Biotite code that builds the C-alpha atoms (Angstrom):
import biotite.structure as struc

atoms = struc.array([
    struc.Atom([-30.922, 10.050, -61.922], chain_id="A", res_id=1, res_name="MET", atom_name="CA", element="C"),
    struc.Atom([-28.083, 12.529, -61.508], chain_id="A", res_id=2, res_name="ILE", atom_name="CA", element="C"),
    struc.Atom([-28.902, 15.967, -60.153], chain_id="A", res_id=3, res_name="ASP", atom_name="CA", element="C"),
    struc.Atom([-27.213, 18.524, -62.481], chain_id="A", res_id=4, res_name="PRO", atom_name="CA", element="C"),
    struc.Atom([-26.441, 20.639, -59.412], chain_id="A", res_id=5, res_name="VAL", atom_name="CA", element="C"),
    struc.Atom([-24.023, 17.906, -58.295], chain_id="A", res_id=6, res_name="GLU", atom_name="CA", element="C"),
    struc.Atom([-22.022, 18.163, -61.526], chain_id="A", res_id=7, res_name="LEU", atom_name="CA", element="C"),
    struc.Atom([-19.305, 20.601, -62.588], chain_id="A", res_id=8, res_name="VAL", atom_name="CA", element="C"),
    struc.Atom([-17.198, 20.804, -65.738], chain_id="A", res_id=9, res_name="THR", atom_name="CA", element="C"),
    struc.Atom([-13.671, 19.473, -65.453], chain_id="A", res_id=10, res_name="LEU", atom_name="CA", element="C"),
    struc.Atom([-12.065, 22.951, -65.704], chain_id="A", res_id=11, res_name="PRO", atom_name="CA", element="C"),
    struc.Atom([-14.353, 24.043, -62.836], chain_id="A", res_id=12, res_name="GLU", atom_name="CA", element="C"),
    struc.Atom([-13.439, 20.912, -60.908], chain_id="A", res_id=13, res_name="ALA", atom_name="CA", element="C"),
    struc.Atom([-9.779, 21.649, -61.506], chain_id="A", res_id=14, res_name="LEU", atom_name="CA", element="C"),
    struc.Atom([-10.191, 25.081, -59.913], chain_id="A", res_id=15, res_name="ARG", atom_name="CA", element="C"),
    struc.Atom([-11.674, 23.381, -56.833], chain_id="A", res_id=16, res_name="LEU", atom_name="CA", element="C"),
    struc.Atom([-8.678, 21.071, -56.663], chain_id="A", res_id=17, res_name="VAL", atom_name="CA", element="C"),
    struc.Atom([-6.192, 23.945, -57.035], chain_id="A", res_id=18, res_name="VAL", atom_name="CA", element="C"),
    struc.Atom([-7.869, 25.815, -54.163], chain_id="A", res_id=19, res_name="ALA", atom_name="CA", element="C"),
    struc.Atom([-7.916, 22.698, -51.999], chain_id="A", res_id=20, res_name="ALA", atom_name="CA", element="C"),
    struc.Atom([-4.202, 22.051, -52.345], chain_id="A", res_id=21, res_name="ILE", atom_name="CA", element="C"),
    struc.Atom([-3.150, 25.598, -51.467], chain_id="A", res_id=22, res_name="ALA", atom_name="CA", element="C"),
    struc.Atom([-1.236, 24.152, -48.490], chain_id="A", res_id=23, res_name="ASP", atom_name="CA", element="C"),
    struc.Atom([0.187, 21.187, -50.368], chain_id="A", res_id=24, res_name="ILE", atom_name="CA", element="C"),
    struc.Atom([3.804, 20.216, -49.850], chain_id="A", res_id=25, res_name="ASP", atom_name="CA", element="C"),
    struc.Atom([5.109, 21.722, -53.086], chain_id="A", res_id=26, res_name="LEU", atom_name="CA", element="C"),
    struc.Atom([8.667, 20.597, -52.400], chain_id="A", res_id=27, res_name="ALA", atom_name="CA", element="C"),
    struc.Atom([7.594, 16.946, -52.568], chain_id="A", res_id=28, res_name="ARG", atom_name="CA", element="C"),
    struc.Atom([5.163, 17.563, -55.384], chain_id="A", res_id=29, res_name="GLY", atom_name="CA", element="C"),
    struc.Atom([7.694, 19.282, -57.612], chain_id="A", res_id=30, res_name="ARG", atom_name="CA", element="C"),
    struc.Atom([9.647, 16.030, -57.812], chain_id="A", res_id=31, res_name="GLN", atom_name="CA", element="C"),
    struc.Atom([6.652, 14.431, -59.551], chain_id="A", res_id=32, res_name="SER", atom_name="CA", element="C"),
    struc.Atom([6.565, 17.359, -61.953], chain_id="A", res_id=33, res_name="LEU", atom_name="CA", element="C"),
    struc.Atom([10.297, 17.130, -62.604], chain_id="A", res_id=34, res_name="ARG", atom_name="CA", element="C"),
    struc.Atom([9.935, 13.444, -63.432], chain_id="A", res_id=35, res_name="ASP", atom_name="CA", element="C"),
    struc.Atom([7.013, 14.189, -65.752], chain_id="A", res_id=36, res_name="LYS", atom_name="CA", element="C"),
    struc.Atom([8.755, 16.942, -67.709], chain_id="A", res_id=37, res_name="TYR", atom_name="CA", element="C"),
    struc.Atom([12.112, 15.181, -67.833], chain_id="A", res_id=38, res_name="GLU", atom_name="CA", element="C"),
    struc.Atom([10.352, 12.211, -69.435], chain_id="A", res_id=39, res_name="ALA", atom_name="CA", element="C"),
    struc.Atom([9.104, 14.667, -72.059], chain_id="A", res_id=40, res_name="MET", atom_name="CA", element="C"),
    struc.Atom([12.623, 16.013, -72.603], chain_id="A", res_id=41, res_name="GLY", atom_name="CA", element="C"),
    struc.Atom([12.143, 19.296, -70.717], chain_id="A", res_id=42, res_name="PHE", atom_name="CA", element="C"),
    struc.Atom([14.052, 20.715, -67.762], chain_id="A", res_id=43, res_name="PHE", atom_name="CA", element="C"),
    struc.Atom([12.039, 22.139, -64.869], chain_id="A", res_id=44, res_name="LEU", atom_name="CA", element="C"),
    struc.Atom([14.096, 24.962, -63.296], chain_id="A", res_id=45, res_name="PRO", atom_name="CA", element="C"),
    struc.Atom([13.985, 25.762, -59.612], chain_id="A", res_id=46, res_name="GLU", atom_name="CA", element="C"),
    struc.Atom([12.785, 29.230, -58.518], chain_id="A", res_id=47, res_name="PRO", atom_name="CA", element="C"),
    struc.Atom([15.303, 31.660, -57.097], chain_id="A", res_id=48, res_name="SER", atom_name="CA", element="C"),
    struc.Atom([15.642, 31.808, -53.299], chain_id="A", res_id=49, res_name="GLU", atom_name="CA", element="C"),
    struc.Atom([16.929, 35.420, -53.248], chain_id="A", res_id=50, res_name="ASN", atom_name="CA", element="C"),
    struc.Atom([14.198, 37.125, -51.197], chain_id="A", res_id=51, res_name="SER", atom_name="CA", element="C"),
    struc.Atom([15.905, 40.540, -51.458], chain_id="A", res_id=52, res_name="ARG", atom_name="CA", element="C"),
    struc.Atom([15.515, 40.664, -55.217], chain_id="A", res_id=53, res_name="ASP", atom_name="CA", element="C"),
    struc.Atom([11.942, 41.747, -56.185], chain_id="A", res_id=54, res_name="PRO", atom_name="CA", element="C"),
    struc.Atom([12.218, 39.942, -59.504], chain_id="A", res_id=55, res_name="PHE", atom_name="CA", element="C"),
    struc.Atom([13.419, 36.746, -57.811], chain_id="A", res_id=56, res_name="ALA", atom_name="CA", element="C"),
    struc.Atom([10.582, 36.993, -55.280], chain_id="A", res_id=57, res_name="LYS", atom_name="CA", element="C"),
    struc.Atom([8.033, 37.433, -58.077], chain_id="A", res_id=58, res_name="SER", atom_name="CA", element="C"),
    struc.Atom([9.605, 34.526, -59.967], chain_id="A", res_id=59, res_name="ASN", atom_name="CA", element="C"),
    struc.Atom([9.325, 32.268, -56.901], chain_id="A", res_id=60, res_name="LYS", atom_name="CA", element="C"),
    struc.Atom([5.679, 33.229, -56.325], chain_id="A", res_id=61, res_name="GLN", atom_name="CA", element="C"),
    struc.Atom([4.833, 32.642, -59.985], chain_id="A", res_id=62, res_name="GLY", atom_name="CA", element="C"),
    struc.Atom([6.642, 29.317, -59.935], chain_id="A", res_id=63, res_name="SER", atom_name="CA", element="C"),
    struc.Atom([4.726, 28.218, -56.834], chain_id="A", res_id=64, res_name="ALA", atom_name="CA", element="C"),
    struc.Atom([1.417, 29.193, -58.454], chain_id="A", res_id=65, res_name="SER", atom_name="CA", element="C"),
    struc.Atom([2.281, 27.322, -61.648], chain_id="A", res_id=66, res_name="TRP", atom_name="CA", element="C"),
    struc.Atom([3.467, 24.280, -59.699], chain_id="A", res_id=67, res_name="SER", atom_name="CA", element="C"),
    struc.Atom([0.268, 24.270, -57.662], chain_id="A", res_id=68, res_name="GLN", atom_name="CA", element="C"),
    struc.Atom([-1.880, 24.175, -60.780], chain_id="A", res_id=69, res_name="ARG", atom_name="CA", element="C"),
    struc.Atom([0.282, 21.559, -62.489], chain_id="A", res_id=70, res_name="GLU", atom_name="CA", element="C"),
    struc.Atom([0.141, 19.368, -59.389], chain_id="A", res_id=71, res_name="LEU", atom_name="CA", element="C"),
    struc.Atom([-3.633, 19.754, -59.360], chain_id="A", res_id=72, res_name="ALA", atom_name="CA", element="C"),
    struc.Atom([-3.790, 18.515, -62.963], chain_id="A", res_id=73, res_name="VAL", atom_name="CA", element="C"),
    struc.Atom([-1.404, 15.678, -62.119], chain_id="A", res_id=74, res_name="PHE", atom_name="CA", element="C"),
    struc.Atom([-3.384, 14.518, -59.076], chain_id="A", res_id=75, res_name="GLY", atom_name="CA", element="C"),
    struc.Atom([-6.853, 15.088, -60.530], chain_id="A", res_id=76, res_name="PHE", atom_name="CA", element="C"),
    struc.Atom([-5.959, 13.160, -63.655], chain_id="A", res_id=77, res_name="GLN", atom_name="CA", element="C"),
    struc.Atom([-4.764, 10.235, -61.549], chain_id="A", res_id=78, res_name="SER", atom_name="CA", element="C"),
    struc.Atom([-7.946, 10.289, -59.442], chain_id="A", res_id=79, res_name="ALA", atom_name="CA", element="C"),
    struc.Atom([-10.129, 10.194, -62.564], chain_id="A", res_id=80, res_name="ILE", atom_name="CA", element="C"),
    struc.Atom([-8.209, 7.287, -64.083], chain_id="A", res_id=81, res_name="VAL", atom_name="CA", element="C"),
    struc.Atom([-8.419, 5.320, -60.835], chain_id="A", res_id=82, res_name="LYS", atom_name="CA", element="C"),
    struc.Atom([-12.154, 6.020, -60.553], chain_id="A", res_id=83, res_name="GLY", atom_name="CA", element="C"),
    struc.Atom([-11.868, 8.010, -57.324], chain_id="A", res_id=84, res_name="ASP", atom_name="CA", element="C"),
    struc.Atom([-13.723, 10.871, -59.034], chain_id="A", res_id=85, res_name="VAL", atom_name="CA", element="C"),
    struc.Atom([-16.983, 10.038, -60.817], chain_id="A", res_id=86, res_name="GLU", atom_name="CA", element="C"),
    struc.Atom([-17.175, 11.522, -64.320], chain_id="A", res_id=87, res_name="THR", atom_name="CA", element="C"),
    struc.Atom([-19.754, 11.888, -67.095], chain_id="A", res_id=88, res_name="TYR", atom_name="CA", element="C"),
    struc.Atom([-19.974, 13.099, -70.672], chain_id="A", res_id=89, res_name="ALA", atom_name="CA", element="C"),
    struc.Atom([-22.812, 15.443, -71.562], chain_id="A", res_id=90, res_name="GLN", atom_name="CA", element="C"),
    struc.Atom([-24.165, 15.888, -75.063], chain_id="A", res_id=91, res_name="ASP", atom_name="CA", element="C"),
    struc.Atom([-24.182, 19.681, -75.641], chain_id="A", res_id=92, res_name="PRO", atom_name="CA", element="C"),
    struc.Atom([-27.264, 19.482, -77.888], chain_id="A", res_id=93, res_name="ALA", atom_name="CA", element="C"),
    struc.Atom([-29.588, 17.156, -75.951], chain_id="A", res_id=94, res_name="SER", atom_name="CA", element="C"),
    struc.Atom([-28.114, 17.490, -72.475], chain_id="A", res_id=95, res_name="GLY", atom_name="CA", element="C"),
    struc.Atom([-28.021, 13.674, -72.174], chain_id="A", res_id=96, res_name="ALA", atom_name="CA", element="C"),
    struc.Atom([-25.497, 12.280, -69.685], chain_id="A", res_id=97, res_name="LEU", atom_name="CA", element="C"),
    struc.Atom([-23.247, 9.266, -70.222], chain_id="A", res_id=98, res_name="PHE", atom_name="CA", element="C"),
    struc.Atom([-21.187, 7.682, -67.448], chain_id="A", res_id=99, res_name="ARG", atom_name="CA", element="C"),
    struc.Atom([-17.432, 7.527, -68.086], chain_id="A", res_id=100, res_name="LEU", atom_name="CA", element="C"),
    struc.Atom([-15.449, 4.725, -66.474], chain_id="A", res_id=101, res_name="ASP", atom_name="CA", element="C"),
    struc.Atom([-11.764, 4.211, -65.732], chain_id="A", res_id=102, res_name="SER", atom_name="CA", element="C"),
    struc.Atom([-11.244, 2.328, -68.980], chain_id="A", res_id=103, res_name="GLY", atom_name="CA", element="C"),
    struc.Atom([-12.441, 5.305, -71.014], chain_id="A", res_id=104, res_name="ASP", atom_name="CA", element="C"),
    struc.Atom([-9.884, 7.559, -69.362], chain_id="A", res_id=105, res_name="TRP", atom_name="CA", element="C"),
    struc.Atom([-7.007, 5.103, -69.127], chain_id="A", res_id=106, res_name="ARG", atom_name="CA", element="C"),
    struc.Atom([-6.528, 4.824, -72.863], chain_id="A", res_id=107, res_name="GLY", atom_name="CA", element="C"),
    struc.Atom([-7.249, 8.479, -73.686], chain_id="A", res_id=108, res_name="ALA", atom_name="CA", element="C"),
    struc.Atom([-4.321, 10.149, -75.445], chain_id="A", res_id=109, res_name="ALA", atom_name="CA", element="C"),
    struc.Atom([-5.773, 13.654, -74.884], chain_id="A", res_id=110, res_name="PHE", atom_name="CA", element="C"),
    struc.Atom([-6.764, 13.155, -71.244], chain_id="A", res_id=111, res_name="ARG", atom_name="CA", element="C"),
    struc.Atom([-4.915, 16.201, -69.946], chain_id="A", res_id=112, res_name="GLU", atom_name="CA", element="C"),
    struc.Atom([-6.165, 18.429, -72.787], chain_id="A", res_id=113, res_name="GLU", atom_name="CA", element="C"),
    struc.Atom([-9.735, 17.307, -72.048], chain_id="A", res_id=114, res_name="THR", atom_name="CA", element="C"),
    struc.Atom([-9.394, 18.169, -68.366], chain_id="A", res_id=115, res_name="ILE", atom_name="CA", element="C"),
    struc.Atom([-7.911, 21.592, -69.078], chain_id="A", res_id=116, res_name="ARG", atom_name="CA", element="C"),
    struc.Atom([-10.115, 22.503, -72.046], chain_id="A", res_id=117, res_name="GLY", atom_name="CA", element="C"),
    struc.Atom([-13.489, 21.143, -70.975], chain_id="A", res_id=118, res_name="GLY", atom_name="CA", element="C"),
    struc.Atom([-14.261, 19.362, -74.266], chain_id="A", res_id=119, res_name="ILE", atom_name="CA", element="C"),
    struc.Atom([-13.574, 15.677, -74.809], chain_id="A", res_id=120, res_name="ILE", atom_name="CA", element="C"),
    struc.Atom([-10.835, 15.086, -77.353], chain_id="A", res_id=121, res_name="ARG", atom_name="CA", element="C"),
    struc.Atom([-10.019, 11.613, -78.629], chain_id="A", res_id=122, res_name="ALA", atom_name="CA", element="C"),
    struc.Atom([-8.050, 9.614, -81.156], chain_id="A", res_id=123, res_name="SER", atom_name="CA", element="C"),
    struc.Atom([-9.506, 6.929, -83.390], chain_id="A", res_id=124, res_name="ALA", atom_name="CA", element="C"),
    struc.Atom([-10.212, 3.547, -81.772], chain_id="A", res_id=125, res_name="CYS", atom_name="CA", element="C"),
    struc.Atom([-10.058, 4.887, -78.218], chain_id="A", res_id=126, res_name="GLU", atom_name="CA", element="C"),
    struc.Atom([-12.844, 3.881, -75.823], chain_id="A", res_id=127, res_name="SER", atom_name="CA", element="C"),
    struc.Atom([-13.621, 7.522, -75.137], chain_id="A", res_id=128, res_name="ILE", atom_name="CA", element="C"),
    struc.Atom([-13.868, 8.359, -78.858], chain_id="A", res_id=129, res_name="GLU", atom_name="CA", element="C"),
    struc.Atom([-17.651, 7.842, -78.863], chain_id="A", res_id=130, res_name="LYS", atom_name="CA", element="C"),
    struc.Atom([-17.873, 10.891, -76.572], chain_id="A", res_id=131, res_name="HIS", atom_name="CA", element="C"),
    struc.Atom([-15.712, 13.161, -78.731], chain_id="A", res_id=132, res_name="ARG", atom_name="CA", element="C"),
    struc.Atom([-16.953, 16.774, -78.584], chain_id="A", res_id=133, res_name="GLY", atom_name="CA", element="C"),
    struc.Atom([-19.066, 16.200, -75.485], chain_id="A", res_id=134, res_name="ARG", atom_name="CA", element="C"),
    struc.Atom([-18.625, 18.088, -72.218], chain_id="A", res_id=135, res_name="ILE", atom_name="CA", element="C"),
    struc.Atom([-16.824, 16.178, -69.447], chain_id="A", res_id=136, res_name="PRO", atom_name="CA", element="C"),
    struc.Atom([-18.378, 16.600, -66.002], chain_id="A", res_id=137, res_name="LEU", atom_name="CA", element="C"),
    struc.Atom([-17.491, 15.418, -62.506], chain_id="A", res_id=138, res_name="ALA", atom_name="CA", element="C"),
    struc.Atom([-19.639, 14.814, -59.435], chain_id="A", res_id=139, res_name="ARG", atom_name="CA", element="C"),
    struc.Atom([-18.764, 17.326, -56.748], chain_id="A", res_id=140, res_name="THR", atom_name="CA", element="C"),
    struc.Atom([-19.437, 14.887, -53.904], chain_id="A", res_id=141, res_name="ASP", atom_name="CA", element="C"),
    struc.Atom([-16.897, 12.439, -55.334], chain_id="A", res_id=142, res_name="SER", atom_name="CA", element="C"),
    struc.Atom([-14.370, 15.293, -55.681], chain_id="A", res_id=143, res_name="ILE", atom_name="CA", element="C"),
    struc.Atom([-14.905, 16.236, -52.031], chain_id="A", res_id=144, res_name="ARG", atom_name="CA", element="C"),
    struc.Atom([-14.481, 12.629, -50.884], chain_id="A", res_id=145, res_name="ARG", atom_name="CA", element="C"),
    struc.Atom([-11.265, 12.257, -52.879], chain_id="A", res_id=146, res_name="TRP", atom_name="CA", element="C"),
    struc.Atom([-9.839, 15.551, -51.586], chain_id="A", res_id=147, res_name="LEU", atom_name="CA", element="C"),
    struc.Atom([-10.734, 14.629, -47.993], chain_id="A", res_id=148, res_name="ALA", atom_name="CA", element="C"),
    struc.Atom([-8.925, 11.302, -48.408], chain_id="A", res_id=149, res_name="ALA", atom_name="CA", element="C"),
    struc.Atom([-5.888, 13.069, -49.876], chain_id="A", res_id=150, res_name="GLU", atom_name="CA", element="C"),
    struc.Atom([-5.772, 15.604, -47.040], chain_id="A", res_id=151, res_name="LYS", atom_name="CA", element="C"),
    struc.Atom([-5.926, 12.871, -44.416], chain_id="A", res_id=152, res_name="SER", atom_name="CA", element="C"),
    struc.Atom([-2.715, 11.368, -45.767], chain_id="A", res_id=153, res_name="ARG", atom_name="CA", element="C"),
    struc.Atom([0.648, 12.475, -44.453], chain_id="A", res_id=154, res_name="ARG", atom_name="CA", element="C"),
    struc.Atom([4.029, 11.896, -46.062], chain_id="A", res_id=155, res_name="PRO", atom_name="CA", element="C"),
    struc.Atom([5.696, 8.875, -44.533], chain_id="A", res_id=156, res_name="ALA", atom_name="CA", element="C"),
    struc.Atom([8.566, 9.887, -42.299], chain_id="A", res_id=157, res_name="ALA", atom_name="CA", element="C"),
    struc.Atom([11.838, 8.659, -43.727], chain_id="A", res_id=158, res_name="ASP", atom_name="CA", element="C"),
    struc.Atom([14.665, 9.330, -41.339], chain_id="A", res_id=159, res_name="GLU", atom_name="CA", element="C"),
    struc.Atom([17.170, 7.287, -43.326], chain_id="A", res_id=160, res_name="ALA", atom_name="CA", element="C"),
    struc.Atom([16.619, 9.324, -46.495], chain_id="A", res_id=161, res_name="LYS", atom_name="CA", element="C"),
    struc.Atom([16.817, 12.521, -44.467], chain_id="A", res_id=162, res_name="CYS", atom_name="CA", element="C"),
    struc.Atom([20.165, 11.405, -43.024], chain_id="A", res_id=163, res_name="ARG", atom_name="CA", element="C"),
    struc.Atom([21.498, 10.503, -46.479], chain_id="A", res_id=164, res_name="ALA", atom_name="CA", element="C"),
    struc.Atom([20.390, 13.899, -47.814], chain_id="A", res_id=165, res_name="TRP", atom_name="CA", element="C"),
    struc.Atom([22.112, 15.747, -44.952], chain_id="A", res_id=166, res_name="LEU", atom_name="CA", element="C"),
    struc.Atom([25.217, 13.585, -45.228], chain_id="A", res_id=167, res_name="LEU", atom_name="CA", element="C"),
    struc.Atom([25.557, 14.381, -48.934], chain_id="A", res_id=168, res_name="GLU", atom_name="CA", element="C"),
    struc.Atom([25.282, 18.123, -48.229], chain_id="A", res_id=169, res_name="ALA", atom_name="CA", element="C"),
    struc.Atom([27.779, 17.948, -45.358], chain_id="A", res_id=170, res_name="MET", atom_name="CA", element="C"),
    struc.Atom([30.312, 15.967, -47.349], chain_id="A", res_id=171, res_name="LEU", atom_name="CA", element="C"),
    struc.Atom([30.077, 18.532, -50.142], chain_id="A", res_id=172, res_name="ALA", atom_name="CA", element="C"),
    struc.Atom([30.636, 21.451, -47.718], chain_id="A", res_id=173, res_name="ASN", atom_name="CA", element="C"),
    struc.Atom([32.064, 20.035, -44.459], chain_id="A", res_id=174, res_name="PRO", atom_name="CA", element="C"),
    struc.Atom([33.123, 23.415, -43.047], chain_id="A", res_id=175, res_name="THR", atom_name="CA", element="C"),
    struc.Atom([30.479, 25.627, -44.683], chain_id="A", res_id=176, res_name="ARG", atom_name="CA", element="C"),
    struc.Atom([26.939, 25.367, -43.332], chain_id="A", res_id=177, res_name="ARG", atom_name="CA", element="C"),
    struc.Atom([25.210, 27.408, -46.040], chain_id="A", res_id=178, res_name="ILE", atom_name="CA", element="C"),
    struc.Atom([21.828, 27.564, -44.272], chain_id="A", res_id=179, res_name="LYS", atom_name="CA", element="C"),
    struc.Atom([20.724, 27.770, -40.660], chain_id="A", res_id=180, res_name="ALA", atom_name="CA", element="C"),
    struc.Atom([19.839, 24.470, -39.004], chain_id="A", res_id=181, res_name="LYS", atom_name="CA", element="C"),
    struc.Atom([16.210, 25.550, -38.735], chain_id="A", res_id=182, res_name="LEU", atom_name="CA", element="C"),
    struc.Atom([16.036, 26.027, -42.508], chain_id="A", res_id=183, res_name="GLU", atom_name="CA", element="C"),
    struc.Atom([17.427, 22.533, -43.054], chain_id="A", res_id=184, res_name="TRP", atom_name="CA", element="C"),
    struc.Atom([14.884, 21.154, -40.600], chain_id="A", res_id=185, res_name="GLN", atom_name="CA", element="C"),
    struc.Atom([11.941, 22.864, -42.341], chain_id="A", res_id=186, res_name="LYS", atom_name="CA", element="C"),
    struc.Atom([13.086, 21.587, -45.737], chain_id="A", res_id=187, res_name="GLU", atom_name="CA", element="C"),
    struc.Atom([13.576, 18.071, -44.336], chain_id="A", res_id=188, res_name="ALA", atom_name="CA", element="C"),
    struc.Atom([10.013, 18.084, -43.016], chain_id="A", res_id=189, res_name="LYS", atom_name="CA", element="C"),
    struc.Atom([8.747, 19.011, -46.485], chain_id="A", res_id=190, res_name="GLN", atom_name="CA", element="C"),
    struc.Atom([10.870, 16.462, -48.301], chain_id="A", res_id=191, res_name="LEU", atom_name="CA", element="C"),
    struc.Atom([10.740, 13.509, -45.917], chain_id="A", res_id=192, res_name="PHE", atom_name="CA", element="C"),
    struc.Atom([7.963, 14.166, -43.400], chain_id="A", res_id=193, res_name="GLY", atom_name="CA", element="C"),
    struc.Atom([10.331, 13.815, -40.440], chain_id="A", res_id=194, res_name="VAL", atom_name="CA", element="C"),
    struc.Atom([9.560, 15.158, -36.976], chain_id="A", res_id=195, res_name="THR", atom_name="CA", element="C"),
    struc.Atom([11.915, 17.577, -35.215], chain_id="A", res_id=196, res_name="VAL", atom_name="CA", element="C"),
    struc.Atom([13.209, 14.716, -33.057], chain_id="A", res_id=197, res_name="ARG", atom_name="CA", element="C"),
    struc.Atom([13.863, 12.479, -36.076], chain_id="A", res_id=198, res_name="ALA", atom_name="CA", element="C"),
    struc.Atom([15.566, 15.354, -37.884], chain_id="A", res_id=199, res_name="PHE", atom_name="CA", element="C"),
    struc.Atom([17.854, 16.000, -34.918], chain_id="A", res_id=200, res_name="ASN", atom_name="CA", element="C"),
    struc.Atom([18.859, 12.338, -34.834], chain_id="A", res_id=201, res_name="ARG", atom_name="CA", element="C"),
    struc.Atom([19.601, 12.408, -38.580], chain_id="A", res_id=202, res_name="ALA", atom_name="CA", element="C"),
    struc.Atom([21.489, 15.705, -38.133], chain_id="A", res_id=203, res_name="TRP", atom_name="CA", element="C"),
    struc.Atom([23.728, 14.335, -35.365], chain_id="A", res_id=204, res_name="ARG", atom_name="CA", element="C"),
    struc.Atom([24.321, 11.073, -37.217], chain_id="A", res_id=205, res_name="SER", atom_name="CA", element="C"),
    struc.Atom([25.261, 12.887, -40.446], chain_id="A", res_id=206, res_name="ALA", atom_name="CA", element="C"),
    struc.Atom([27.663, 15.177, -38.580], chain_id="A", res_id=207, res_name="ILE", atom_name="CA", element="C"),
    struc.Atom([29.373, 12.192, -36.954], chain_id="A", res_id=208, res_name="GLU", atom_name="CA", element="C"),
    struc.Atom([29.623, 10.313, -40.259], chain_id="A", res_id=209, res_name="ALA", atom_name="CA", element="C"),
    struc.Atom([30.890, 13.302, -42.245], chain_id="A", res_id=210, res_name="SER", atom_name="CA", element="C"),
    struc.Atom([33.117, 14.895, -39.616], chain_id="A", res_id=211, res_name="GLY", atom_name="CA", element="C"),
    struc.Atom([31.625, 18.248, -40.585], chain_id="A", res_id=212, res_name="SER", atom_name="CA", element="C"),
    struc.Atom([31.570, 21.369, -38.408], chain_id="A", res_id=213, res_name="THR", atom_name="CA", element="C"),
    struc.Atom([27.899, 22.101, -38.977], chain_id="A", res_id=214, res_name="TRP", atom_name="CA", element="C"),
    struc.Atom([27.153, 21.703, -35.259], chain_id="A", res_id=215, res_name="ASP", atom_name="CA", element="C"),
    struc.Atom([29.368, 24.640, -34.301], chain_id="A", res_id=216, res_name="ARG", atom_name="CA", element="C"),
    struc.Atom([27.661, 27.922, -33.388], chain_id="A", res_id=217, res_name="PRO", atom_name="CA", element="C"),
    struc.Atom([27.731, 30.902, -35.690], chain_id="A", res_id=218, res_name="GLY", atom_name="CA", element="C"),
    struc.Atom([25.992, 32.263, -38.748], chain_id="A", res_id=219, res_name="ALA", atom_name="CA", element="C"),
    struc.Atom([25.907, 30.058, -41.839], chain_id="A", res_id=220, res_name="PRO", atom_name="CA", element="C"),
    struc.Atom([28.263, 30.880, -44.686], chain_id="A", res_id=221, res_name="HIS", atom_name="CA", element="C"),
    struc.Atom([26.485, 32.368, -47.668], chain_id="A", res_id=222, res_name="LYS", atom_name="CA", element="C"),
    struc.Atom([27.083, 30.814, -51.051], chain_id="A", res_id=223, res_name="SER", atom_name="CA", element="C"),
    struc.Atom([29.097, 32.965, -53.435], chain_id="A", res_id=224, res_name="SER", atom_name="CA", element="C"),
    struc.Atom([26.854, 31.860, -56.372], chain_id="A", res_id=225, res_name="HIS", atom_name="CA", element="C"),
])
């Protein structure tokens, strides 16, 4: 017997997920979103980095908020399909509950719309079609367990990819370090999960390989674009 107190609608569950990933690595996550939208034929623009422009600052904040929600949908949807989050369908008239399994979700064409809208949508011949019009619910304890597991994971450090990324940037601008080293290091941590020590090794190696002057003291050169 399921205690109704343990259940929330999928839009409510999605809000929990959004709040839980407030500190998510958006730089890594945006790559997943870019891949998703490019597959759909859309281009996902990057937010402006001009912090002195109020409009650019607002645009960046709005982009981060949108990305956070889209990543929540992306991750939550994956967790449901894999069965990491326990879900049910509730008949709005009788209140009866029906367990949904991974197979129901895996073949659902309107999976994302169901999660966002809170009403099960389905196409003919889908496994989930028998629950069309019912309310999708998720167990809060399974959501908490999944989120805890996600938070315990850390991006795998990839020094080689970090070096290749730095080398590409240095080869493109061998005498123009367009950002301070600390900014490069912070971005590398987001993208590749590298420690400061690993970043410094990749930095030195990339400088040697490129012959760039990025190790010389002085303020970085600002881009003219």
